[in-house]
LOTOR-509042 format. One record per residue (C-alpha): y negated, z negated, x negated. Coordinates in steps of 0.02 Angstrom, whole numbers, padded with zeros to 5 digits, always signed. Example, Ala and Ser with C-alpha at 12.3 -4.5 7.8 and 13.67 -1.06 7.14 Angstrom:
<pts>
+00225-00390-00615/+00053-00357-00684/
</pts>
This chain:
<pts>
-00609+00821+00657/-00424+00798+00659/-00338+00676+00566/-00230+00876+00514/-00371+00969+00454/-00449+00797+00331/-00535+00890+00199/-00470+00786+00057/-00623+00848-00065/-00733+00755+00049/-00624+00602+00077/-00605+00572-00080/-00786+00576-00126/-00802+00442+00026/-00693+00335-00058/-00750+00352-00237/-00925+00306-00158/-00845+00154-00075/-00758+00061-00202/-00924+00088-00292/-01027+00005-00164/-00918-00136-00117/-00887-00176-00322/-01084-00156-00305/-01134-00284-00129/-00994-00407-00195/-01058-00413-00374/-00916-00383-00444/-00883-00318-00646/-00730-00258-00569/-00564-00230-00512/-00407-00304-00535/-00252-00182-00445/-00071-00193-00434/+00044-00039-00496/+00202-00020-00424/+00229+00164-00499/+00240+00213-00333/+00128+00351-00261/+00002+00232-00173/-00057+00147-00292/-00042+00272-00433/-00184+00356-00316/-00273+00209-00257/-00305+00163-00471/-00342+00355-00474/-00482+00341-00368/-00524+00147-00413/-00571+00205-00613/-00644+00378-00536/-00755+00239-00452/-00791+00114-00590/-00744+00180-00743/-00575+00124-00826/-00645-00005-00942/-00697-00101-00783/-00527-00085-00699/-00382-00159-00711/-00199-00143-00659/-00055-00287-00681/+00127-00240-00644/+00227-00349-00579/+00419-00305-00558/+00547-00449-00520/+00679-00359-00669/+00845-00400-00520/+00765-00294-00380/+00630-00170-00473/+00732-00009-00558/+00654+00007-00762/+00594+00199-00706/+00455+00116-00573/+00406-00004-00707/+00399+00164-00862/+00272+00286-00706/+00174+00118-00663/+00165+00129-00872/+00112+00296-00884/-00010+00288-00750/-00094+00159-00818/-00076+00243-00991/-00153+00402-00942/-00311+00313-00876/-00343+00179-00992/-00372+00049-00917/-00309-00149-00969/-00154-00180-00918/-00024-00349-00889/+00152-00312-00846/+00220-00492-00789/+00393-00513-00732/+00385-00619-00573/+00578-00676-00566/+00571-00850-00650/+00405-00886-00532/+00532-00835-00385/+00696-00926-00435/+00554-01086-00448/+00524-01061-00261/+00699-01036-00214/+00770-01182-00281/+00832-01304-00145/+00788-01136+00000/+00911-01084+00075/+00928-00893+00066/+00862-00750+00160/+00827-00586+00094/+00685-00546+00214/+00583-00710+00162/+00629-00689+00005/+00557-00505-00040/+00412-00515+00066/+00380-00706-00057/+00383-00591-00177/+00233-00499-00121/+00145-00658-00111/+00154-00692-00291/+00118-00528-00320/-00031-00564-00207/-00055-00735-00317/-00075-00655-00489/-00190-00503-00435/-00333-00641-00358/-00312-00746-00506/-00334-00617-00654/-00492-00549-00512/-00550-00737-00517/-00543-00762-00688/-00649-00580-00700/-00761-00595-00592/-00664-00432-00508/-00615-00379-00339/-00458-00360-00281/-00420-00196-00257/-00262-00145-00121/-00175-00008-00133/-00102-00020+00044/-00107+00182+00162/-00149+00210+00347/+00037+00223+00390/+00126+00069+00335/-00049-00020+00437/-00007+00023+00571/+00190+00038+00560/+00155-00182+00498/+00234-00093+00329/+00162-00240+00241/+00173-00396+00196/+00059-00546+00282/-00044-00632+00159/+00047-00493+00009/+00038-00350-00024/-00082-00370+00111/-00174-00490+00050/-00356-00408-00063/-00516-00378-00035/-00544-00190+00000/-00424-00051+00051/-00498+00103+00005/-00327+00246+00051/-00299+00158+00193/-00375+00277+00311/-00274+00409+00214/-00081+00418+00301/+00055+00412+00181/+00053+00613+00176/-00101+00637+00153/-00097+00502+00027/+00071+00626-00076/-00087+00764-00043/-00228+00677-00112/-00105+00632-00275/-00096+00793-00304/-00272+00838-00307/-00273+00726-00435/-00154+00772-00558/-00052+00632-00525/+00142+00678-00576/+00242+00740-00471/+00377+00645-00492/+00279+00497-00442/+00180+00601-00295/+00372+00638-00217/+00447+00488-00247/+00527+00414-00103/+00426+00235-00066/+00480+00048-00072/+00393-00097-00087/+00560-00157-00188/+00566-00301-00108/+00763-00283-00129/+00918-00198-00207/+00912-00010-00148/+00742-00027-00013/+00672+00122+00044/+00534+00128+00165/+00584+00291+00270/+00795+00185+00265/+00713+00040+00386/+00595+00149+00475/+00739+00251+00522/+00632+00421+00513/+00540+00514+00364/+00360+00485+00324/+00318+00664+00403/+00360+00631+00569/+00306+00455+00566/+00163+00551+00541/+00160+00635+00658/+00212+00516+00804/+00055+00402+00745/-00061+00562+00742/-00024+00583+00934/+00032+00420+00985/-00158+00322+00882/-00258+00456+00852/-00230+00573+00996/-00154+00454+01112/-00060+00581+01149/+00087+00502+01288/+00279+00461+01210/+00360+00587+01326/+00232+00721+01264/+00255+00662+01075/+00442+00699+01097/+00407+00857+01181/+00296+00917+01036/+00417+00849+00902/+00573+00900+00952/+00620+00719+00942/+00721+00564+01066/+00629+00489+01163/+00684+00334+01128/+00663+00366+00927/+00469+00376+00967/+00468+00235+01059/+00519+00150+00935/+00363+00186+00804/+00266+00155+00938/+00352-00020+00977/+00335-00068+00794/+00141-00015+00832/+00098-00143+00963/+00219-00270+00895/+00124-00271+00700/-00035-00296+00779/-00072-00462+00723/-00031-00424+00546/-00186-00290+00545/-00309-00434+00636/-00378-00605+00564/-00317-00763+00623/-00337-00796+00811/-00465-00958+00817/-00423-01071+00977/-00610-01047+01051/-00652-01237+01104/-00856-01219+01156/
</pts>
C-alpha cells in the first residue's frame, strides 16, 4: 500500500498491539514517556495508554523554563490530565546550568545537552519502576536525522516511528487530541525561538512528499522537483540530509578484528 493511502485506523491497531507486545516481551511493568506539549508526544501518549492503560503509564514534563514556553507546559499537562496518567514536572534548568559550568557556550551543543538530560530522567524513572521508555519521534524526524543522538533518540521503542509528521497530525485528529496541539508548529525547544520548519527550511507537507518520493518510491531529484514544483537545490538539501544523518539511525559501528 502506498504511503499516501495509509489506513490510519489499521495503523492505530498495529501500533497499540506493538506497544502491548513489546511491554510483555520485556516483562515491563509499564511505560514512561516525555510530554512536550507537541503533537508527537501527545499521539504517542494516547496510543500508549490505549495499549497499556493509564495506571501503567507515567509522563515526565521536562521544561527548561529559560527556554520552554509556558504554553507548552500547559498543553502537556492537559494531555496528561485527559489520559489520567501519573505525571511529574521537572525543571531541567538547574541541571543544565551545572553541566555548563566551566564549558564554552555553544547553542547546538547546549541544546542537545537538554535533550540528553531529559533522556537520563526518563531512564531513571523507567529503571526505578521496571518500565520501558517510549519514544515519541516520527518517521520524518528519523529520516532527516532531526533528533538528538542519545537524547530524544535514546529510547526503547518508537511506536509512531513509521508515521510521517503529516500522518501523526491526522492520527492526532482521529484520537480526538486538541487542534491546538495537532496544528502546533513543531519544535524541540532546545533554544529560544527554535522551530523545526525554520531550521529545515521547508514545511512538513512538502518535506513529507519529498521523503515519500525519495525514500519510499526511489524517485530521482529532478523528477521530485518537477512533481512538487520545488527547486532542485531545495530537494537536494533534504536528500543530502537523509544521507548525511544515516549514522544516527544505526547502532554504533563495531570494528571487526576477527
